[in-house]
C-alpha positions in Angstrom: 94.8 161.1 18.0 96.1 157.5 18.5 96.9 156.8 22.1 100.1 154.8 23.0 99.3 151.1 23.6 100.0 149.8 27.1 99.8 146.5 28.9 99.3 146.4 32.7 100.6 143.5 34.7 99.7 143.0 38.3 98.4 139.9 40.1 96.0 141.9 42.3 92.7 142.5 40.5 91.9 145.7 42.4 95.2 147.2 41.7 95.0 146.3 38.0 91.5 147.8 37.7 92.6 151.0 39.5 95.6 151.2 37.2 93.4 150.8 34.1 91.2 153.6 35.2 94.2 155.8 36.0 96.1 155.4 32.7 93.2 155.0 30.2 92.8 158.7 29.7 96.3 159.0 28.2 96.9 155.4 27.0 95.1 152.6 25.2 95.1 149.7 27.6 95.2 146.7 25.3 95.5 144.1 28.1 95.7 143.5 31.8 97.4 140.3 32.9 98.0 138.6 36.3 101.2 136.6 35.9 104.5 136.8 34.1 103.8 134.1 31.5 100.5 135.8 30.5 102.5 139.0 30.2 105.0 137.5 27.8 102.3 136.0 25.7 100.2 139.2 25.6 103.1 141.5 24.8 104.3 139.2 22.1 100.9 139.2 20.5 99.8 142.8 21.0 103.1 144.7 20.6 102.5 147.6 23.1 104.7 150.6 23.4 104.7 150.6 27.2 104.4 147.8 29.8 103.7 148.6 33.4 104.6 145.5 35.5 104.8 144.6 39.2 108.1 143.1 40.3 106.5 140.3 42.3 104.4 138.2 39.8 103.4 134.6 40.1 104.6 131.9 37.7 107.3 134.2 36.3 108.5 137.3 38.2 108.3 140.7 36.6 112.1 141.0 36.2 112.4 137.7 34.4 109.4 138.4 32.2 111.1 141.7 31.4 114.4 140.0 30.4 112.6 137.6 28.1 110.5 140.3 26.4 113.4 142.7 26.1 115.2 140.2 23.9 112.1 139.8 21.7 111.0 143.5 21.7 114.0 145.7 22.4 112.0 148.9 21.7 109.3 148.3 24.3 109.3 150.6 27.4 109.1 148.9 30.8 108.0 150.7 33.9 108.2 148.7 37.2 105.5 149.6 39.6 106.2 147.8 42.9 106.1 147.8 46.7 109.8 146.6 46.7 112.0 149.4 47.9 115.2 147.4 47.6 117.6 149.8 45.8 119.8 146.9 44.5 116.7 145.5 42.7 116.0 148.9 41.2 119.6 149.2 40.1 119.3 145.7 38.5 116.1 146.6 36.7 117.5 149.8 35.2 120.8 148.1 34.2 118.7 145.6 32.3 117.1 148.4 30.3 114.0 149.4 32.3 112.6 152.8 31.6 111.2 153.5 35.1 111.0 152.3 38.7 108.0 153.6 40.6 106.8 152.7 44.1 103.2 151.8 44.7 103.1 154.2 47.6 103.9 157.1 45.2 101.4 159.6 43.9 99.3 158.4 40.9 100.7 161.3 38.8 104.2 159.9 39.2 103.3 156.7 37.3 101.8 158.8 34.4 104.9 161.0 34.4 107.2 157.9 34.3 105.2 156.5 31.3 105.4 159.8 29.4 109.1 160.1 30.2 109.6 156.5 28.8 107.9 157.4 25.5 110.4 160.3 25.2 113.3 158.1 25.9 113.9 159.4 29.4 114.3 157.2 32.5 112.2 157.9 35.6 112.9 156.7 39.2 110.9 157.4 42.3 112.9 160.1 44.2 112.6 158.1 47.5 114.6 155.3 46.0 117.0 157.2 43.8 119.4 158.0 46.7 119.5 154.4 47.8 120.3 153.3 44.3 123.2 155.7 44.1 124.6 154.3 47.4 124.0 150.7 46.2 125.8 151.4 43.0 128.8 152.9 44.8 129.0 149.9 47.1 128.6 147.3 44.2 129.0 148.8 40.7 128.7 145.4 39.2 125.1 145.0 40.5 123.5 141.9 41.9 122.6 140.4 38.6 120.6 137.2 38.2 122.2 133.9 39.0 124.5 133.3 36.0 124.7 129.6 36.7 121.0 129.2 35.7 119.4 129.4 32.3 116.2 131.3 31.8 114.2 128.0 31.8 115.9 126.9 35.0 115.0 130.1 36.8 111.4 129.6 35.7 111.4 126.0 37.1 113.0 127.2 40.3 110.4 130.0 40.8 107.4 127.6 40.2 108.8 124.9 42.6 109.6 127.6 45.2 106.0 128.7 44.9 104.9 125.3 46.1 103.9 123.7 42.8 104.4 120.0 42.1 106.6 118.9 39.2 103.5 118.0 37.3 102.0 121.4 37.9 105.2 123.1 36.8 105.1 120.9 33.6 101.6 122.0 32.9 102.5 125.7 33.3 105.5 125.4 31.1 103.8 123.0 28.6 106.7 120.5 28.9 106.9 116.9 30.1 107.2 116.2 33.8 110.5 114.5 33.2 111.9 117.7 31.6 111.0 119.6 34.8 112.6 116.8 36.9 115.8 117.1 34.7 116.0 120.9 35.2 115.5 120.5 39.0 118.2 117.8 39.2 120.7 119.9 37.3 120.1 123.0 39.4 120.3 121.0 42.7 123.5 119.2 41.4 125.2 122.3 40.0 124.5 124.4 43.2 125.1 121.6 45.6 121.7 121.6 47.1 120.3 118.6 49.1 116.8 119.6 49.9 113.8 121.6 48.6 114.4 124.0 51.5 117.8 124.9 50.0 116.1 125.6 46.6 113.5 127.8 48.2 116.1 129.8 50.2 118.1 130.3 47.0 115.0 131.5 45.1 114.2 134.1 47.8 117.8 135.2 48.3 118.3 135.7 44.5 115.0 137.4 44.0 113.6 134.6 41.8 110.6 134.5 44.1 109.7 138.0 45.5 107.3 138.8 48.3 
């Protein structure tokens, strides 16, 4: 019997290896990746049925990678496996079309259950966070959403700069010219009225472009 194909995305090697051992009995693990850009590339090439992704990923956070892939592969099932217990973030993920939101402190069986639910078209949310999500939705039914003023590429540039990379390093990651990065940074700073890099970093953290 052919096992469903899955990609695991986590920037902690030990976690990724443990996940691989956990899910490989029920799923065909076709790749493990350690950053959001690698996830987008691997998923585009390998066409998995399920992706398990950490929310806090370097280079491109899990939510942004999810948004990009959902446009390319609307049928893929995304399970967020994260330490982040912010119910507003969970609401945002599910509103964007995620199939599950599981906390890393949950039992291992919960992740497998979420993955099986996803294949059957049923969403799964860790019970500890579900109540908070209901309260968050009641308070703010529109959700937090991502900064609408920024394009996808601008959010990528902001994350990389906020992670402490130079403009040349950002250009290398995105495979663009340094002047292109400088242009994106200039536009963001101008449009949002920022004067310093500290303003940019604070914005990235507040809007969950960079996640701890």
